[in-house]
C-alpha positions as CSV (number, residue, x, y, z in Angstrom):
1,X,99.4,138.6,3.1
2,X,98.6,142.2,2.2
3,X,99.4,143.1,-1.4
4,X,100.8,146.4,-2.5
5,X,101.5,147.9,-5.9
6,X,102.5,151.4,-4.9
7,X,99.6,151.5,-2.4
8,X,99.0,150.6,1.2
9,X,98.2,146.9,2.0
10,X,94.7,145.8,2.2
11,X,93.3,145.9,5.7
12,X,95.5,148.9,6.6
13,X,93.2,151.6,5.3
14,X,91.7,154.4,7.3
15,X,93.0,155.7,10.6
16,X,92.4,152.7,12.8
17,X,95.8,151.2,11.8
18,X,97.7,153.8,13.7
19,X,99.1,152.0,16.7
20,X,99.5,152.4,20.4
21,X,102.6,154.4,21.4
22,X,105.6,152.4,22.8
23,X,105.6,152.2,26.5
24,X,102.0,153.5,27.0
25,X,98.4,152.4,26.6
26,X,97.1,155.6,25.0
27,X,96.1,155.8,21.4
28,X,98.7,157.6,19.3
29,X,97.7,160.9,17.7
30,X,96.5,160.8,14.1
31,X,99.4,161.9,11.9
32,X,96.9,163.7,9.7
33,X,96.3,166.1,12.5
34,X,99.9,166.4,13.7
35,X,101.8,169.6,13.2
36,X,104.8,169.7,10.9
37,X,107.1,169.8,13.9
38,X,105.6,166.6,15.3
39,X,105.9,164.8,12.0
40,X,109.5,165.8,11.6
41,X,110.2,164.6,15.1
42,X,109.2,161.0,14.3
43,X,111.9,158.4,13.5
44,X,110.9,156.2,10.6
45,X,112.6,152.9,9.6
46,X,112.0,150.3,7.0
47,X,112.8,146.7,7.8
48,X,113.1,144.6,4.6
49,X,113.8,141.0,3.7
50,X,116.9,140.6,1.5
51,X,114.9,139.4,-1.5
52,X,112.4,142.4,-1.1
53,X,109.5,140.0,-0.6
54,X,108.3,141.7,2.6
55,X,108.9,144.9,4.5
56,X,107.8,146.5,7.8
57,X,107.4,150.2,8.3
58,X,108.4,151.1,11.8
59,X,107.6,154.5,13.2
60,X,108.5,155.8,16.6
61,X,105.4,156.3,18.7
62,X,103.6,153.4,17.1
63,X,103.7,150.0,18.6
64,X,102.4,148.0,15.6
65,X,104.4,148.2,12.3
66,X,102.7,148.2,8.9
67,X,103.6,145.3,6.6
68,X,104.2,145.4,2.9
69,X,104.2,142.3,0.7
70,X,105.3,141.8,-2.9
71,X,102.5,141.9,-5.4
72,X,101.1,138.6,-6.6
73,X,103.1,137.1,-9.5
74,X,102.2,134.4,-12.0
75,X,105.8,133.0,-11.7
76,X,106.6,129.8,-9.9
77,X,107.1,130.8,-6.2
78,X,109.7,128.1,-5.8
79,X,111.8,129.4,-8.7
80,X,114.7,131.7,-8.1
81,X,113.9,135.5,-8.3
82,X,115.1,137.1,-11.5
83,X,116.6,140.6,-11.9
84,X,113.6,142.2,-13.5
85,X,111.4,140.7,-10.7
86,X,113.7,142.2,-8.0
87,X,113.6,145.6,-9.8
88,X,109.8,145.5,-9.9
89,X,109.7,144.7,-6.1
90,X,112.1,147.6,-5.4
91,X,110.0,150.1,-7.4
92,X,106.7,148.9,-5.8
93,X,108.2,149.1,-2.3
94,X,109.7,152.6,-3.0
95,X,106.4,153.8,-4.4
96,X,104.5,152.4,-1.4
97,X,106.8,154.2,1.1
98,X,106.8,157.5,-0.8
99,X,103.0,157.5,-0.9
100,X,102.6,156.5,2.7
101,X,101.4,159.1,5.2
102,X,104.3,158.4,7.5
103,X,106.7,158.6,4.6
104,X,108.6,161.8,3.6
105,X,111.7,162.7,1.7
106,X,113.8,161.0,4.4
107,X,114.1,157.5,5.8
108,X,116.1,157.4,9.0
109,X,117.1,153.7,8.6
110,X,116.9,151.0,6.1
111,X,117.4,147.8,8.1
112,X,118.0,144.5,6.4
113,X,117.0,141.1,7.6
114,X,120.2,138.9,8.0
115,X,118.6,135.7,6.6
116,X,121.1,135.8,3.7
117,X,124.0,137.2,5.7
118,X,126.8,135.4,7.5
119,X,129.5,136.4,10.0
120,X,132.7,134.5,10.6
121,X,136.2,134.8,12.1
122,X,139.0,134.5,9.5
123,X,142.7,134.8,9.6
124,X,144.2,137.0,6.9
125,X,147.3,139.0,6.1
126,X,145.5,141.9,4.5
127,X,142.0,143.5,4.8
128,X,141.6,144.4,1.1
129,X,138.1,143.2,-0.1
130,X,139.4,140.5,-2.5
131,X,141.5,138.9,0.2
132,X,138.6,139.1,2.7
133,X,136.2,137.6,0.2
134,X,138.5,134.6,-0.6
135,X,139.2,134.0,3.1
136,X,135.5,134.1,3.9
137,X,134.6,131.7,1.0
138,X,137.2,129.2,2.3
139,X,135.8,129.6,5.9
140,X,132.3,129.0,4.6
141,X,133.4,125.9,2.8
142,X,135.0,124.5,5.9
143,X,131.8,125.1,7.8
144,X,129.6,123.8,5.0
145,X,127.7,127.1,5.1
146,X,125.6,128.4,2.2
147,X,127.2,131.3,0.4
148,X,125.2,134.2,-1.0
149,X,126.5,136.6,-3.6
150,X,127.3,139.9,-2.0
151,X,129.8,142.2,-0.3
152,X,132.3,141.5,2.5
153,X,133.0,144.0,5.2
154,X,135.0,144.2,8.4
155,X,132.8,144.5,11.5
156,X,135.3,146.9,13.2
157,X,138.6,148.5,12.7
158,X,141.6,146.4,13.5
159,X,145.3,147.3,14.0
160,X,147.5,145.8,11.2
161,X,149.6,144.0,13.8
162,X,146.6,142.3,15.3
163,X,145.3,141.1,12.0
164,X,148.0,138.5,11.5
165,X,148.1,137.6,15.2
166,X,144.4,137.2,16.0
167,X,142.5,137.5,12.7
168,X,139.4,139.5,12.0
169,X,135.6,139.2,12.2
170,X,134.0,139.5,8.7
171,X,130.4,139.9,7.6
172,X,129.1,138.9,4.2
173,X,125.7,140.2,3.1
174,X,123.6,140.0,-0.1
175,X,123.4,143.5,-1.3
176,X,122.2,143.3,-4.9
177,X,118.4,143.7,-4.2
178,X,119.1,146.4,-1.5
179,X,121.0,148.4,-4.1
180,X,118.0,148.3,-6.4
181,X,115.8,149.5,-3.5
182,X,118.2,152.4,-2.6
183,X,118.2,153.5,-6.3
184,X,114.4,153.3,-6.4
185,X,114.0,155.3,-3.2
186,X,116.5,157.8,-4.6
187,X,114.4,158.2,-7.7
188,X,111.4,158.9,-5.5
189,X,113.3,161.7,-3.7
190,X,113.8,159.7,-0.5
191,X,117.1,160.2,1.2
192,X,118.2,157.2,3.4
193,X,120.2,158.3,6.4
194,X,121.5,154.9,7.4
195,X,121.6,151.4,5.8
196,X,122.4,148.6,8.2
197,X,121.4,145.0,9.2
198,X,119.3,143.9,12.1
199,X,122.6,142.8,13.7
200,X,123.7,146.4,13.8
201,X,120.4,147.5,15.3
202,X,120.7,144.8,18.1
203,X,124.4,145.8,18.8
204,X,123.5,149.5,19.2
205,X,121.8,148.7,22.5
206,X,125.2,148.0,24.2
207,X,127.8,150.4,25.5
208,X,129.7,147.6,27.1
209,X,130.1,144.1,25.6
210,X,126.7,142.5,25.6
211,X,124.4,140.2,23.6
212,X,120.9,140.7,22.2
213,X,118.8,138.0,20.6
214,X,115.5,138.4,18.8
215,X,113.3,135.5,17.7
216,X,111.9,136.5,14.3
217,X,110.0,134.2,11.9
218,X,111.7,130.8,11.9
219,X,115.1,132.0,13.1
220,X,116.9,133.3,16.1
221,X,119.1,136.3,15.3
222,X,121.8,137.3,17.8
223,X,124.5,140.0,17.9
224,X,127.3,141.1,20.3
225,X,127.7,144.8,20.7
226,X,130.2,147.1,22.4
227,X,130.3,150.8,22.2
228,X,127.1,150.6,20.2
229,X,129.1,148.8,17.4
230,X,128.8,145.3,16.1
231,X,131.4,142.9,17.4
232,X,130.1,139.4,16.3
233,X,126.8,138.1,15.0
234,X,124.9,135.1,13.7
235,X,121.6,133.4,13.3
236,X,120.2,129.9,13.6
237,X,116.9,128.2,12.6
238,X,114.3,127.7,15.3
239,X,114.0,124.0,15.8
240,X,110.9,122.5,17.5
241,X,113.1,121.6,20.5
242,X,114.3,124.7,22.3
243,X,117.3,122.8,23.7
244,X,118.6,122.3,20.1
245,X,118.4,126.1,19.5
246,X,120.1,126.8,22.8
247,X,123.0,124.4,22.0
248,X,123.5,126.0,18.7
249,X,123.6,129.5,20.2
250,X,126.0,128.3,22.9
251,X,128.3,126.7,20.3
252,X,128.3,130.0,18.3
253,X,129.0,132.0,21.5
254,X,131.9,129.8,22.6
255,X,133.4,129.7,19.1
256,X,133.6,133.5,18.8
257,X,134.6,133.8,22.5
258,X,137.6,131.5,21.8
259,X,138.7,133.6,18.8
260,X,138.1,137.0,20.3
261,X,139.3,136.2,23.8
262,X,136.2,137.5,25.6
263,X,132.4,137.1,25.7
264,X,129.4,139.0,27.1
265,X,128.3,138.1,30.6
266,X,124.5,138.4,29.9
267,X,122.1,138.4,27.0
268,X,118.6,139.6,26.3
269,X,116.0,137.8,24.2
270,X,113.2,139.7,22.5
271,X,110.4,137.4,21.5
272,X,106.7,137.3,20.7
273,X,106.5,133.7,22.1
274,X,107.7,134.4,25.7
275,X,107.3,130.7,26.8
276,X,109.5,129.4,24.0
277,X,112.1,132.2,24.7
278,X,112.2,131.2,28.4
279,X,112.9,127.6,27.5
280,X,115.8,128.7,25.2
281,X,117.1,131.0,27.9
282,X,117.1,128.2,30.5
283,X,119.1,126.0,28.2
284,X,121.8,128.5,27.3
285,X,124.4,128.0,30.0
286,X,127.3,130.1,28.7
287,X,125.7,133.5,29.5
288,X,123.0,134.7,31.9
289,X,120.0,135.2,29.7
290,X,116.8,137.2,30.4
291,X,113.6,137.3,28.3
292,X,111.9,140.5,27.2
293,X,108.4,139.6,25.9
294,X,107.3,141.9,23.1
295,X,104.3,141.5,20.8
296,X,106.2,143.1,17.9
297,X,109.9,142.2,18.6
298,X,111.3,143.7,15.4
299,X,109.6,147.0,15.9
300,X,110.9,147.1,19.5
301,X,114.4,146.5,18.5
302,X,114.4,149.0,15.6
303,X,112.8,151.8,17.6
304,X,115.2,151.2,20.5
305,X,118.1,151.5,18.1
306,X,116.8,154.7,16.6
307,X,116.0,156.3,20.0
308,X,119.1,155.0,21.8
309,X,120.7,158.4,21.8
310,X,123.6,157.0,19.7
311,X,125.2,159.8,17.6
312,X,124.7,157.6,14.5
313,X,123.6,154.0,14.0
314,X,126.4,151.9,12.7
315,X,126.0,151.1,9.0
316,X,127.1,148.9,6.1
317,X,129.6,151.2,4.5
318,X,129.3,149.8,0.9
319,X,125.6,150.5,0.9
320,X,125.6,153.6,3.1
321,X,128.0,155.5,0.8
322,X,126.3,154.4,-2.5
323,X,126.1,157.5,-4.8
324,X,122.6,159.1,-4.9
325,X,121.1,162.0,-6.8
326,X,122.7,164.5,-4.6
327,X,126.1,162.9,-5.2
328,X,125.6,162.8,-8.9
329,X,124.4,166.4,-8.9
330,X,127.5,167.5,-7.1
331,X,129.7,165.6,-9.6
332,X,127.9,167.2,-12.5
333,X,128.3,170.7,-10.9
334,X,132.0,170.0,-10.3
335,X,132.4,168.8,-13.9
336,X,130.6,171.9,-15.2
337,X,132.8,174.1,-13.1
338,X,135.9,172.5,-14.4
339,X,134.7,172.8,-18.0
340,X,134.0,176.6,-17.4
341,X,137.5,177.0,-15.9
342,X,139.0,175.1,-18.8
343,X,137.2,177.4,-21.3
344,X,138.3,180.5,-19.4
345,X,141.9,179.3,-19.3
346,X,141.8,178.5,-23.0
347,X,140.4,182.0,-23.8
348,X,143.0,183.6,-21.6
349,X,145.8,181.6,-23.3
350,X,144.4,182.6,-26.8
351,X,144.4,186.2,-25.7
352,X,148.0,186.1,-24.4
353,X,149.1,184.3,-27.6
354,X,147.5,187.1,-29.7
355,X,149.1,189.8,-27.5
356,X,152.5,188.1,-27.7
357,X,152.3,188.0,-31.5
358,X,151.5,191.7,-31.6
359,X,154.4,192.5,-29.2
360,X,156.8,190.5,-31.4
361,X,155.7,192.3,-34.5
362,X,156.0,195.7,-32.7
363,X,159.5,194.8,-31.5
364,X,160.6,193.7,-34.9
365,X,159.3,196.9,-36.4
366,X,161.1,199.1,-33.8
367,X,164.4,197.1,-34.4
368,X,164.1,197.5,-38.2
369,X,163.3,201.2,-37.9
370,X,166.3,201.8,-35.6
371,X,168.7,199.9,-37.8
372,X,167.4,201.9,-40.8
373,X,168.0,205.2,-39.0
374,X,171.5,204.2,-37.9
375,X,172.4,203.0,-41.4
376,X,171.4,206.4,-42.9
377,X,173.3,208.4,-40.3
378,X,176.6,206.3,-40.2
379,X,176.4,204.9,-43.7
380,X,180.3,204.8,-44.2
381,X,181.6,205.0,-40.6
382,X,179.9,202.0,-39.1
383,X,181.1,199.4,-41.7
384,X,184.7,200.7,-41.5
385,X,184.8,200.6,-37.7
386,X,183.5,197.0,-37.8
387,X,186.2,196.1,-40.3
388,X,189.0,197.7,-38.3
389,X,187.9,195.9,-35.1
390,X,187.7,192.5,-36.8
391,X,191.1,193.0,-38.6
392,X,192.7,193.8,-35.2
393,X,191.3,190.7,-33.6
394,X,192.5,188.5,-36.5
395,X,196.0,189.9,-36.3
396,X,196.2,189.3,-32.6
397,X,195.2,185.7,-33.1
398,X,197.7,185.1,-35.9
399,X,200.7,186.7,-34.0
400,X,200.4,184.9,-30.7
401,X,202.6,182.0,-29.8
402,X,201.2,178.5,-30.4
403,X,199.9,176.7,-27.3
404,X,202.5,174.2,-26.1
405,X,201.5,170.6,-26.5
406,X,200.9,168.7,-23.3
407,X,203.7,166.4,-22.2
408,X,203.4,162.8,-23.0
409,X,202.8,160.1,-20.4
410,X,205.9,159.1,-18.3
411,X,207.5,155.7,-19.1
412,X,207.0,154.4,-15.6
413,X,207.0,150.7,-16.4
414,X,210.0,151.0,-18.8
415,X,212.0,152.7,-16.0
416,X,211.1,150.0,-13.5
417,X,212.1,147.3,-16.1
418,X,215.5,149.1,-16.7
419,X,216.4,149.2,-13.1
420,X,215.4,145.6,-12.5
421,X,217.4,144.3,-15.6
422,X,220.6,146.2,-14.6
423,X,220.4,144.8,-11.1
424,X,219.9,141.3,-12.5
425,X,223.2,141.7,-14.5
426,X,225.3,142.3,-11.4
427,X,226.0,139.5,-9.1
428,X,225.3,140.2,-5.5
429,X,223.5,143.6,-6.3
430,X,220.2,144.2,-4.5
431,X,217.7,147.0,-4.3
432,X,217.3,148.5,-0.8
433,X,214.8,151.2,-1.7
434,X,213.0,152.1,-5.0
435,X,210.5,155.0,-5.3
436,X,209.1,156.1,-8.6
437,X,206.4,158.8,-9.3
438,X,204.9,160.6,-12.3
439,X,206.0,164.0,-11.0
440,X,209.2,163.7,-8.9
441,X,210.9,161.0,-10.9
442,X,213.0,158.1,-9.4
443,X,214.8,157.7,-6.0
444,X,216.8,154.5,-5.8
445,X,219.1,152.9,-3.2
446,X,221.1,149.8,-4.2
447,X,223.8,147.6,-2.6
448,X,226.7,146.8,-4.9
449,X,230.2,145.3,-4.5
450,X,232.1,148.6,-4.3
451,X,232.2,152.3,-5.4
452,X,233.4,151.4,-8.9
453,X,230.4,149.1,-9.3
454,X,228.1,152.0,-8.2
455,X,229.6,154.3,-10.8
456,X,229.4,151.6,-13.4
457,X,225.7,151.1,-12.5
458,X,225.0,154.8,-12.9
459,X,226.6,154.9,-16.4
460,X,224.6,151.9,-17.5
461,X,221.4,153.6,-16.4
462,X,222.2,156.8,-18.3
463,X,223.0,155.0,-21.5
464,X,219.8,152.9,-21.6
465,X,216.3,153.6,-22.6
466,X,214.2,155.3,-21.3
467,X,216.6,158.2,-21.1
468,X,216.4,159.7,-17.6
469,X,218.7,162.2,-16.0
470,X,220.4,159.8,-13.6
471,X,222.8,161.0,-10.9
472,X,224.8,159.3,-8.2
473,X,224.0,161.4,-5.1
474,X,226.3,159.5,-2.7
475,X,227.8,156.2,-1.9
476,X,229.2,154.7,1.3
477,X,230.2,151.4,2.7
478,X,227.5,149.3,4.4
479,X,229.0,146.3,5.9
480,X,230.7,144.2,3.1
481,X,228.9,146.1,0.3
482,X,228.7,149.6,-1.1
483,X,225.4,151.5,-0.6
484,X,224.7,153.8,-3.6
485,X,221.9,156.4,-3.6
486,X,220.8,157.5,-7.1
487,X,218.1,159.8,-8.3
488,X,216.6,160.6,-11.7
489,X,214.4,163.1,-13.3
490,X,212.1,162.7,-16.3
491,X,213.4,164.5,-19.4
492,X,211.7,167.9,-20.1
C-alpha cells in the first residue's frame, strides 16, 4: 500500500489523482486553480479504520478517494498495537491531512469503520453508562461475540416507560485510537464538525425506516435508518458462499425486527462487486433488496451522507463533544475572568473594611468629645439627677407588694378516693353521678338510706382529708332510697 509520514502516499503525486466528479464523466477542476469560494464549498470527510492503519480522504466532487496507510514499522505485524504506535499513527494521519491540498482547518466528518464496533438489543432498568456497559457485556457473552474496549451509547432516545417494557438498542465502539486522532487533528488546528461511524452515514439516507448495506473489504456492513438517524446496525464477514452471507443478514434482520416490532420493507446494497451483491440480494428473503453498483462504494456512501441535505449528520456523542483547543481556551478565559472578579471583590472588601474602621474611629471620637463637653457643662447636675432617678426606682421596687405564689395542684385523686371510701362504709349507698374538675370543684349525687344518712355523709366528707368546702344542696326520696346532691369547692 501507499506509505505516508506526514506526506501524500506514493503514486498520488501531481494533479492526475484528482478524480472524476460524482454523477458525471467530466474531469474535476484542479483545486489549485479553484477560487476560495469553490474550495470552501467542498465537503471533506475522512474514513478511518478503528486501529488507524488506513484512511480514505473523500471529497465531494471527486469520485476516487485518496488512501493513506500507516508507515512501515519493524514491529511484528501480528502483534497487538501498542499505545505509542497508535499515537504515532494518529500524528502521521493528522499531519498528512493538514498538509493535503484538499485539507483545511475544518473536517466535515470523521467516519469510523465499524469493524470493532457492535450493536445489540438489551433489556435494562436504567440508561446510565455503567448499567448499559454491563448489560451489553452480558449480551455479548450470550452471543459469544468478541468484545472491544470502548464506549457504550444509546442509538436513539427512549422514553423511561419503554425501557423496562421493550429494552433499548445499544452500540459499543472502540474509541481510544479515535480520541488520539481527534487530539492530533486539534493540535494541527483542524476542527472536526462531526464524528460518527459508517453505520450513521448509511442510516442518514433514510427518512422513513429503510436499510442500507455496503460491501467493504471482507465484511458486509448494514444499518437501519429512520428520520436520518440510526435505529439498528451490524456487520458480518463475507463468506465465499453468498447464501451464507444472506442467511446471516436475514438472521440479524429478523432478530432486530422481533425486538423492535418492525422492519424495513426494502434494502439497498452498495458494492464494487455487483455480481456478488446480486447473489446476496437474491438470497435475502426478508426484505426486497436492490443492488447499486459503485466502483468506490465507501466514497459514494460518505458523499451521499454529507450531501443529503440533513441539518446535521448524526454523531457519536462521546467523541463529538470531546474538548478541543477552543473548549480549553474558553475554560481558561472563564477561569481568568473569575480570577479577576475574585481579585476585584477582594480589593473592594479591603476598601470597605478600611472605610468601616475609619468610620468607627470617627464615631468613637465624636462620642468621646460629646461626653467630654456634657461633663464640663453639667459636672454636678448630671450625676445628682442620675442618683435621684435610680433611688426612686429602688424605692418603688422595695415598697410594692410581693407577688402571690401560684396555687398548688388540686388533690383530685385524694378527693376521688375520699368519696369512694365513704360510700364503701355505708351499706346500700351508691353513686349516681360524680363530676370533678380542677376549676369548678366536685358535683356528687348519691343514693343513701334516708335524709339522716345524707346529712351524716356530708359531715363525714367535711371532716376528712382533703379538706373541701362540702355542702348538701338538696335531698329527696327516689323510690326506696334518699337521693342527695352535694357539691364542694377547692379551698382558697
